[in-house]
DRENFI-816311 format. One line per field, with one value per residue: residue number from 0; residue in three letters; y, x negated, z negated of N, C-alpha, C in turn. Coordinates in pm, 1 decimal, decimal comma, m for minus. Each point is the difference from the previous one (the first is absolute). Layout:
N
k = c(NUM|...)
r = c(ALA|...)
n.north = c(Y|...)
n.east = c(X|...)
n.up = c(Z|...)
ca.north = c(Y|...)
ca.east = c(X|...)
ca.up = c(Z|...)
c.north = c(Y|...)
c.east = c(X|...)
c.up = c(Z|...)
This chain:
217
k = c(0|1|2|3|4|5|6|7|8|9|10|11|12|13|14|15|16|17|18|19|20|21|22|23|24|25|26|27|28|29|30|31|32|33|34|35|36|37|38|39|40|41|42|43|44|45|46|47|48|49|50|51|52|53|54|55|56|57|58|59|60|61|62|63|64|65|66|67|68|69|70|71|72|73|74|75|76|77|78|79|80|81|82|83|84|85|86|87|88|89|90|91|92|93|94|95|96|97|98|99|100|101|102|103|104|105|106|107|108|109|110|111|112|113|114|115|116|117|118|119|120|121|122|123|124|125|126|127|128|129|130|131|132|133|134|135|136|137|138|139|140|141|142|143|144|145|146|147|148|149|150|151|152|153|154|155|156|157|158|159|160|161|162|163|164|165|166|167|168|169|170|171|172|173|174|175|176|177|178|179|180|181|182|183|184|185|186|187|188|189|190|191|192|193|194|195|196|197|198|199|200|201|202|203|204|205|206|207|208|209|210|211|212|213|214|215|216)
r = c(MET|THR|ASP|PHE|VAL|THR|LEU|ARG|THR|ALA|MET|VAL|ASP|GLY|GLN|VAL|ARG|PRO|SER|ASP|VAL|THR|LEU|TYR|PRO|VAL|ILE|GLU|ALA|MET|LEU|HIS|VAL|PRO|ARG|GLU|ASP|TYR|VAL|PRO|GLU|ALA|LEU|ARG|GLU|VAL|ALA|TYR|ILE|GLY|ASP|HIS|LEU|PRO|LEU|GLY|GLY|GLY|ARG|VAL|VAL|LEU|ASP|ALA|ARG|VAL|MET|ALA|LYS|MET|LEU|GLU|SER|LEU|ALA|ILE|GLN|PRO|ASP|GLU|LEU|VAL|LEU|ASP|VAL|GLY|ALA|GLY|LEU|GLY|LEU|SER|SER|ALA|LEU|VAL|ALA|HIS|LEU|ALA|GLU|ALA|VAL|ILE|ALA|LEU|GLU|GLU|GLY|GLU|THR|MET|ALA|LYS|GLU|ALA|GLU|ALA|LEU|LEU|ALA|ALA|HIS|ASP|VAL|ASP|ASN|ALA|ILE|VAL|GLU|VAL|GLY|ALA|LEU|ALA|ALA|GLY|ALA|PRO|ARG|HIS|GLY|PRO|TYR|ASP|VAL|ILE|LEU|ILE|GLU|GLY|GLY|VAL|GLY|GLU|VAL|PRO|ALA|ALA|LEU|VAL|GLU|GLN|LEU|LYS|LEU|GLY|GLY|ARG|MET|GLY|ALA|ILE|MET|MET|ASP|GLY|ALA|LEU|GLY|ARG|CYS|MET|ILE|GLY|ILE|LYS|THR|ALA|SER|GLY|MET|ASP|TRP|ARG|TRP|SER|PHE|ASP|ALA|THR|ALA|PRO|VAL|VAL|PRO|GLY|PHE|GLU|LYS|GLN|THR|ILE|PHE|ALA|PHE)
n.north = c(m120,8|90,0|48,5|50,5|m15,3|m109,4|m41,1|39,9|m50,0|m108,8|13,3|30,9|m97,6|m77,0|45,0|13,9|m44,9|m90,6|20,7|26,2|m102,5|114,8|38,2|9,6|88,5|37,3|m3,3|58,3|78,0|13,5|15,2|80,2|58,4|m107,4|38,8|m116,2|65,1|99,9|m115,7|m23,6|m91,4|m6,8|126,0|m61,7|m109,9|83,0|20,4|m56,8|m32,7|111,2|m29,9|70,0|m16,4|m82,9|92,7|8,2|m2,9|m30,1|m52,0|66,1|m84,4|125,9|m9,4|m66,3|m3,1|m16,6|m92,8|m53,9|11,7|m46,7|m90,4|m26,2|2,4|m69,2|m61,3|m104,8|89,7|m16,6|127,0|m72,7|43,0|m129,6|27,0|m130,9|47,7|m101,1|m16,2|m58,9|m90,1|124,9|m50,4|81,6|m31,0|m127,4|23,2|62,5|m99,0|m46,3|76,1|m21,8|102,3|10,2|m113,1|55,7|m128,8|63,1|m82,2|m29,9|m111,5|m34,0|m103,3|73,8|91,8|m99,2|m53,0|120,2|21,0|m125,7|19,4|122,4|m51,9|m103,5|104,1|24,6|20,2|69,6|52,1|m110,8|73,4|m113,2|64,1|m36,4|14,8|71,9|m55,1|26,5|m45,5|m76,7|57,6|85,7|m95,7|m54,9|70,7|103,9|m38,3|m36,8|m129,4|m11,1|m133,6|m20,0|m115,3|48,5|m29,7|119,9|5,9|14,9|97,2|m75,6|92,5|m105,6|m64,7|83,8|m3,2|m127,2|58,1|7,1|128,9|m19,7|m79,5|m126,4|m23,9|m133,1|3,3|m118,0|107,5|m59,7|m9,9|m78,4|m46,0|132,7|m1,7|92,1|m23,6|63,8|102,4|13,9|130,7|m1,0|87,9|128,2|m22,5|m103,4|m101,6|5,6|m61,2|m92,1|m26,9|m125,8|m94,7|m74,4|m29,2|m125,1|6,5|m107,2|66,4|58,8|m98,0|91,1|m26,7|m48,5|37,1|107,5|m62,2|112,1|m23,1|37,2|73,7)
n.east = c(m85,1|29,9|m111,8|119,7|12,2|m75,5|72,3|104,7|m49,5|m32,7|123,9|46,7|m68,6|40,5|126,9|75,8|m57,2|m62,4|130,6|m58,0|75,4|28,7|111,7|8,3|99,4|m84,3|m109,2|71,6|49,3|m122,3|m31,0|104,0|5,9|79,0|m108,5|m31,5|77,7|m73,9|m55,3|1,9|91,6|m14,7|1,5|75,9|m50,4|27,0|87,9|m110,4|8,4|68,5|116,1|41,2|124,7|18,7|90,6|m59,9|23,4|m132,0|60,3|m57,9|m46,6|m14,9|m129,5|m42,0|m115,6|57,6|81,9|m98,8|m81,7|102,5|31,4|m129,7|m8,0|112,4|m67,6|78,6|90,9|9,5|4,1|m68,4|67,2|m12,7|m26,4|24,6|m61,7|85,3|90,9|36,2|m69,8|m46,3|m115,1|m4,5|127,6|m35,3|m103,0|70,3|84,3|m125,4|m1,8|113,1|84,7|m1,3|29,4|10,2|32,9|m51,4|92,2|m50,9|m67,8|125,0|m50,4|m100,3|89,8|81,1|m103,9|m30,3|128,8|4,9|m113,1|35,8|120,1|m56,1|m71,4|131,3|m13,9|38,6|m115,7|33,8|30,2|51,7|m47,5|104,2|m96,3|10,3|m120,6|5,1|119,3|m78,1|17,9|56,4|88,9|m120,6|m36,2|m83,5|m118,1|m55,0|15,4|m60,8|5,6|m83,7|66,3|m112,7|m48,7|m45,8|68,2|123,6|m0,9|108,2|60,0|82,2|m116,2|m55,7|116,1|m20,1|m115,1|m9,7|22,5|m123,8|89,0|m34,4|m73,2|3,4|m94,1|m5,7|m66,5|59,5|m124,5|73,7|m125,9|m12,0|m21,3|80,9|m15,4|109,8|m25,8|129,9|m13,0|126,2|m23,5|15,5|m122,5|20,6|m62,7|m62,4|m67,1|m42,7|m123,6|36,1|19,9|m96,7|98,4|30,0|103,6|71,2|21,6|71,5|78,1|2,6|m129,2|20,0|m116,6|75,1|15,0|m64,5|86,1|m108,2|83,0)
n.up = c(0,0|91,4|m50,9|25,0|m130,7|5,0|104,3|m71,7|m109,6|70,1|48,5|m119,7|m58,7|101,6|7,3|m108,7|m110,5|78,1|26,3|m118,5|m32,9|m59,0|63,2|m132,3|22,3|96,9|m75,0|m95,8|96,8|51,5|m127,6|m5,6|119,2|m1,3|62,0|m56,0|m85,2|45,9|30,1|132,1|m24,6|132,4|m45,5|m88,5|52,9|101,1|m96,7|m51,4|130,6|m19,5|55,9|108,1|m41,3|103,9|29,5|120,1|130,1|m4,7|m105,0|m99,0|m93,1|m38,1|33,3|m106,3|64,9|118,8|m50,5|m73,2|104,5|72,4|m92,4|m8,7|133,1|m10,6|m97,6|16,6|m33,7|m133,1|41,0|88,7|107,3|31,8|127,6|m7,1|107,5|20,4|m93,1|113,3|m69,3|m4,7|49,6|104,1|12,0|m22,9|81,0|94,2|m24,3|m5,9|109,4|64,9|3,6|134,9|65,7|119,4|2,1|104,1|46,1|119,4|m28,5|26,7|66,7|51,8|28,0|35,9|65,5|49,1|23,6|46,1|66,9|36,4|23,6|62,7|42,7|m15,6|129,6|m105,2|42,0|70,2|106,1|48,7|103,7|73,1|91,6|110,4|5,7|129,2|m40,7|m77,5|m116,6|85,3|m17,7|m14,2|108,2|m0,7|50,9|m115,2|30,5|117,9|m4,1|101,2|0,6|47,6|120,6|30,3|113,7|m45,1|m89,8|m14,7|72,7|10,2|m2,4|84,7|64,3|m30,9|29,7|m132,3|m7,3|39,6|60,3|m29,9|107,8|m10,0|94,7|61,2|36,4|103,7|47,9|75,9|m2,8|3,3|m130,2|m50,0|m129,3|32,8|m79,4|20,6|m8,0|m34,2|95,6|m19,8|44,7|m81,8|57,1|m115,4|98,6|m86,4|36,1|m22,9|91,9|50,5|86,0|29,6|81,9|33,6|112,5|m92,8|47,4|97,5|m33,6|122,9|47,2|8,5|115,5|27,9|96,6|68,0|68,5)
ca.north = c(120,8|120,3|96,2|129,9|106,7|11,3|54,8|141,5|69,8|0,0|96,2|134,7|18,2|m16,7|76,9|129,7|85,8|40,4|95,6|130,3|21,1|20,1|38,4|m114,5|m50,2|m76,8|m127,0|m76,4|m50,4|m105,8|m116,2|m46,6|m45,8|m126,9|13,6|m126,8|m14,7|96,7|m29,9|m118,4|m122,5|m72,8|74,1|20,0|m47,6|92,1|135,1|82,8|m14,9|128,5|38,1|15,6|m125,8|25,0|m15,3|m24,9|118,5|105,8|59,4|m67,2|40,7|61,3|m65,6|61,9|114,6|112,1|42,4|65,4|129,3|91,6|39,8|90,5|127,2|68,6|40,6|2,7|35,9|m73,1|65,8|22,2|m88,0|m43,3|m79,0|m100,6|m29,1|m130,3|m64,8|m143,1|m82,9|77,1|12,8|139,9|66,2|m46,0|74,7|140,7|6,6|14,7|133,0|105,4|m9,5|m87,7|m20,4|m49,3|m96,8|0,7|m112,5|m3,1|m130,4|m26,6|m121,6|33,9|91,8|m79,9|m72,1|99,3|35,0|m113,7|m10,8|112,1|m27,4|m113,2|48,9|108,4|133,7|62,6|137,5|m5,5|m21,6|m42,7|63,6|m57,6|100,5|20,8|56,5|133,3|93,6|25,3|m24,3|138,1|16,2|m5,8|101,5|m2,3|m81,1|57,8|m75,2|m100,5|m76,5|m82,7|m128,4|m44,0|103,1|104,5|77,1|132,5|1,9|48,8|128,1|m24,6|m24,5|128,9|76,8|m55,8|25,1|129,9|96,6|m33,3|m144,9|m67,0|m116,2|m82,0|m75,6|m44,6|54,2|m82,7|53,6|m119,5|m96,8|73,8|45,7|75,7|29,0|144,1|48,5|127,5|80,5|80,0|143,8|73,5|m0,6|m137,0|m93,2|25,6|m133,2|m12,7|m136,3|m61,4|m107,0|m72,5|m123,0|m32,1|m87,4|2,3|109,8|m41,7|24,5|123,8|105,3|16,1|136,9|25,3|42,2|105,1|m5,3|128,6|m19,7)
ca.east = c(85,1|m82,1|1,1|13,8|m42,1|m145,2|m23,5|38,4|m108,0|m116,3|29,9|m20,4|m141,9|m85,8|45,0|59,5|m93,0|m116,7|41,8|12,5|132,5|m29,0|118,9|44,7|132,6|m8,7|m65,8|93,6|104,5|m58,2|m18,7|129,0|95,3|m42,3|m6,3|35,6|145,5|54,9|m46,6|70,5|m28,8|m112,3|m124,8|m23,4|m132,8|m103,2|48,1|m105,5|m122,6|m62,0|31,3|142,5|70,5|108,3|140,3|74,3|49,7|m100,5|m8,6|m92,7|m18,6|m132,4|m90,9|1,6|m90,8|64,5|117,1|m42,0|m62,1|105,5|72,2|m88,9|m5,9|129,1|12,2|142,9|25,6|112,7|129,3|18,8|81,0|m84,8|56,9|m94,2|47,2|m49,6|m30,7|m20,6|63,3|10,4|m124,3|m39,4|100,2|m23,8|m116,9|39,2|93,4|m79,3|m59,5|98,2|128,6|83,2|m48,7|95,1|m70,2|67,6|m35,4|85,2|62,6|94,8|m41,1|m115,1|46,5|68,8|m105,4|m68,6|91,8|4,4|m130,0|m14,2|90,9|m53,8|m113,9|50,4|m37,4|133,0|m2,0|m15,7|123,8|m29,5|86,1|m16,4|15,4|m114,0|m111,0|m33,1|106,0|m8,5|120,7|30,2|102,9|m62,7|m104,0|m139,1|m94,6|m128,3|m104,8|39,0|m111,5|36,6|m68,7|m50,6|m61,5|86,4|m52,7|61,1|95,3|131,0|41,9|101,8|m66,4|m51,8|115,6|48,2|m101,4|12,9|m107,7|m104,2|m6,0|m111,0|27,3|m117,2|16,5|m121,7|7,5|m76,2|m37,7|m58,3|m40,8|m50,6|106,5|m36,4|110,3|12,4|99,6|53,5|79,6|96,0|m2,9|105,5|m27,4|m12,1|m80,7|m144,3|m57,6|m141,8|m52,5|m20,2|m97,5|18,0|77,9|76,5|115,8|84,0|97,4|137,7|89,9|75,8|m91,0|m102,1|m20,9|82,2|m76,3|67,6|m47,5|m3,4|12,8)
ca.up = c(0,0|16,1|m110,7|65,1|m91,2|16,4|133,8|m1,3|m71,4|89,0|105,7|m53,6|m31,4|116,9|116,3|m33,5|m74,5|80,1|103,1|m65,8|m58,9|m142,3|m76,4|m79,5|36,8|125,2|m32,2|m82,2|89,9|82,4|m87,9|m52,7|102,5|60,0|145,9|65,6|6,0|95,0|136,4|50,9|m75,3|59,7|m21,3|m144,5|m40,3|50,6|m31,2|m59,3|79,3|31,6|137,7|24,3|22,0|95,5|m37,4|122,6|69,0|1,7|m133,4|m91,3|m138,4|m4,1|m93,4|m132,8|m5,6|69,5|m77,4|m124,0|31,3|42,3|m120,9|m74,1|72,2|m13,2|m141,3|m32,0|m140,4|m60,1|19,2|143,6|84,1|111,0|109,5|48,8|135,9|42,7|m127,6|17,3|m102,5|m123,7|m76,3|m17,6|m85,1|m136,9|m47,4|m16,9|m112,8|m122,0|m2,8|25,8|m70,0|81,7|136,5|99,7|85,0|129,8|85,3|118,7|16,7|m107,7|m71,3|m82,2|m104,5|m101,8|m73,6|m84,6|m108,3|m91,8|m66,7|m93,5|m111,6|m74,8|m78,0|m86,6|49,2|m1,2|51,4|145,8|76,2|136,8|100,4|133,3|104,7|88,6|m76,4|50,2|m38,9|m143,0|m80,8|m40,2|m104,7|m131,6|m9,6|47,9|m75,8|m41,9|69,4|98,9|53,9|114,9|m12,0|129,1|81,6|57,2|111,6|m16,4|m111,1|43,9|m58,4|m102,8|m128,7|m46,7|m47,0|m127,4|m102,5|m66,5|19,0|m96,5|m13,9|67,8|84,3|28,3|124,1|68,6|135,3|92,6|131,1|59,3|m102,8|m115,6|m89,6|m120,2|m90,2|m15,4|m96,1|45,2|m93,2|75,5|m25,2|70,1|144,5|50,3|m78,2|m9,9|m15,9|m32,2|1,2|m130,6|20,1|124,9|m10,9|120,7|m16,0|119,8|1,8|m29,3|112,2|m14,8|m43,4|102,9|48,3|116,2|118,0|79,2|138,6|71,6|146,0)
c.north = c(125,3|94,1|141,1|115,3|23,2|59,7|149,5|83,8|8,7|99,1|142,7|26,3|m4,3|84,4|143,1|93,2|40,7|100,0|137,5|32,5|4,4|36,8|m122,1|m49,2|m83,4|m137,0|m89,2|m60,2|m115,5|m127,6|m64,5|m64,3|m127,5|3,6|m125,4|m18,2|88,6|m16,1|m119,9|m127,2|m72,7|65,5|20,1|m35,4|93,0|144,8|93,4|m0,9|132,4|42,3|25,3|m138,1|25,2|m25,3|m41,1|130,5|115,8|68,8|m79,6|45,1|55,9|m71,0|84,6|124,7|123,2|52,1|76,8|137,4|102,2|49,9|96,1|138,5|80,7|48,2|18,4|20,4|m68,7|64,2|16,1|m108,0|m30,5|m77,2|m91,1|m49,9|m130,1|m83,9|m150,2|m79,7|65,9|20,2|145,4|73,6|m42,0|73,1|145,4|16,0|13,3|143,2|111,5|m13,3|m96,2|m10,7|m52,5|m87,1|m12,5|m114,7|m11,5|m131,3|m34,9|m122,0|28,6|91,2|m76,2|m79,0|94,1|34,5|m110,5|m12,8|110,6|m20,3|m111,9|41,7|122,5|138,1|78,0|145,2|4,3|m30,4|m37,9|59,0|m63,7|108,4|11,7|71,0|143,3|105,0|33,9|m36,1|134,1|13,3|m5,6|112,9|133,7|m69,4|78,2|m62,6|m95,0|m75,9|m96,1|m126,1|m52,7|115,6|94,0|65,5|144,2|m7,8|55,3|127,6|m20,4|m22,6|129,4|82,9|m46,5|18,4|138,4|92,3|m24,1|m149,2|m60,4|m119,1|m74,2|m84,5|m40,2|41,0|m79,8|73,5|m111,8|m100,6|68,0|50,1|73,1|15,0|150,0|30,8|138,6|68,7|90,1|145,8|66,0|m3,5|m140,5|m86,9|36,4|m133,1|6,7|m147,3|m50,2|m111,8|m69,3|m129,9|m21,9|m90,4|3,8|112,7|m56,0|27,1|121,9|117,4|18,5|146,7|17,6|52,9|102,2|m0,5|137,8|m27,1|123,8)
c.east = c(m88,3|16,3|2,7|m42,7|m150,5|m34,0|30,9|m107,6|m124,5|19,1|m27,2|m148,8|m89,2|37,0|41,4|m98,7|m122,3|33,8|27,4|142,2|m18,5|122,2|55,9|139,5|m1,4|m61,4|94,6|110,6|m52,3|m21,4|132,7|88,3|m51,3|8,4|50,5|150,9|63,3|m55,8|78,9|m49,3|m123,8|m135,1|m33,5|m143,3|m111,5|36,5|m111,6|m129,7|m67,1|19,6|150,0|61,4|119,9|138,6|85,5|48,0|m96,4|m20,4|m96,4|23,3|m141,5|m89,3|m12,8|m87,1|66,6|118,3|m40,9|m60,0|104,1|78,5|m83,6|m1,3|128,7|26,0|145,5|20,0|126,6|137,9|35,5|85,6|m80,0|81,9|m109,6|51,2|m63,0|m40,9|m23,6|77,5|m5,0|m126,7|m35,1|97,0|m15,2|m119,2|36,2|92,0|m72,0|m48,8|103,6|122,6|92,1|m58,8|114,4|m79,8|75,6|m50,0|101,4|75,5|87,9|m40,3|m115,6|40,6|69,7|m99,8|m72,6|85,8|3,1|m130,4|m18,8|89,4|m54,8|m116,5|35,5|m52,2|130,5|0,9|m31,1|135,0|m39,6|104,0|m29,1|23,4|m125,1|m111,4|m30,3|103,2|m5,5|128,8|45,4|98,5|m57,9|m101,0|52,2|m94,1|m124,6|m115,1|64,3|m125,8|50,8|m84,7|m41,6|m58,6|102,4|m71,4|47,3|102,6|133,6|39,7|99,3|m63,4|m54,9|113,5|46,0|m98,7|21,7|m114,4|m104,2|m15,1|m112,6|49,2|m130,3|25,1|m135,9|13,5|m92,0|m24,2|m73,9|m31,5|m47,8|115,9|m54,3|124,4|m0,5|108,8|43,7|80,3|92,6|m5,7|113,6|m19,2|m16,6|m83,7|m147,9|m67,0|m147,3|m38,5|m16,8|m104,5|29,6|76,1|71,8|116,6|78,6|102,1|140,6|87,2|88,8|m85,0|m114,8|m10,6|80,4|m85,8|81,7|m58,2|8,2|4,7|m51,4)
c.up = c(0,0|m118,9|59,3|m89,8|12,4|135,3|4,5|m70,4|86,5|115,2|m47,8|m23,7|123,9|119,9|m36,2|m71,0|82,4|110,1|m58,7|m42,8|m151,5|m83,5|m72,7|40,5|127,9|m26,9|m80,4|86,0|84,3|m81,9|m39,3|106,1|67,6|153,0|71,2|14,3|107,5|141,5|50,8|m68,4|52,2|m27,2|m147,9|m40,5|46,6|m29,6|m45,6|80,4|36,2|143,6|9,6|24,3|90,2|m56,8|119,4|62,3|1,4|m132,5|m87,1|m143,8|m7,4|m101,3|m127,7|m7,8|60,8|m80,8|m124,8|26,4|45,3|m121,0|m84,2|64,6|m14,2|m142,8|m40,9|m150,3|m53,6|21,0|147,4|66,0|126,7|102,9|53,7|134,9|49,5|m119,2|12,5|m103,7|m137,7|m79,7|m28,7|m91,1|m145,6|m61,5|m28,6|m119,9|m133,9|m19,2|m0,4|m89,3|73,5|140,0|86,3|96,5|131,2|86,7|113,1|14,0|m118,2|m82,1|m94,0|m116,2|m112,5|m83,8|m95,6|m120,4|m105,9|m79,0|m103,4|m123,1|m88,4|m89,5|m84,5|41,3|16,6|45,7|149,0|63,4|141,9|93,7|135,5|104,2|84,2|m75,3|41,4|m40,8|m148,1|m72,3|m56,4|m115,2|m141,0|m22,3|m50,3|m98,2|m39,0|78,4|100,0|39,8|105,2|m2,6|137,7|76,8|62,3|117,6|m11,0|m112,3|49,4|m73,8|m114,0|m136,7|m58,9|m59,7|m137,9|m114,7|m60,8|39,1|m110,2|m23,2|82,3|82,0|25,1|122,8|55,0|145,1|92,2|131,5|71,7|m109,9|m127,2|m86,0|m120,9|m86,2|m26,1|m103,2|45,9|m108,8|82,1|m44,4|77,7|151,4|56,7|m92,4|7,4|m34,1|m37,3|m1,1|m142,8|7,5|132,4|m25,4|132,2|m36,4|130,5|m8,7|m19,4|123,0|m24,4|m42,3|99,1|41,2|127,6|115,6|78,0|139,6|63,7|150,2|73,4)
């Protein structure tokens, strides 16, 4: 029988801490949330390998290092409302729930959303709400949000998500340019989004978040 607690501790000590993740609430969340329960059943045994795990349909569960560094960069506060775009089976939302007042877990697939809802309930995550809807459209009825994070690569951030962010709010996204990627943290200002580099990372672009091509004739 696999000792997932030991694997989780080894993940934090071998992947998360060496990546300059120092915020105690983030480390505590990574130690507490059972990653193996929030990945597809067939991938439980490799949940801690230190790589993205496929969810199907071009979607992934972000690897622990990337997730932890993104959460550290966003510095989510205990009184904040967070929109988790592309929550998958609920791992990221379970982590955010340790940091925020509440999290809206947005998932496009109804089956996956129901699984996420069941898993979050089974683990007593009572400050997360699962919402079913197009990822690029966000979840406006629950907003505006203090923080929005996108689970996967982004070619272009949909305008709808920017609109749902509070003035002064933060957004975390892995901006992809071909094979190159950077995790960027954006702050919403009166004139738009002010983006800054946080760290290098890559992830498959989330369907619906591809860069729009403009043809000139």
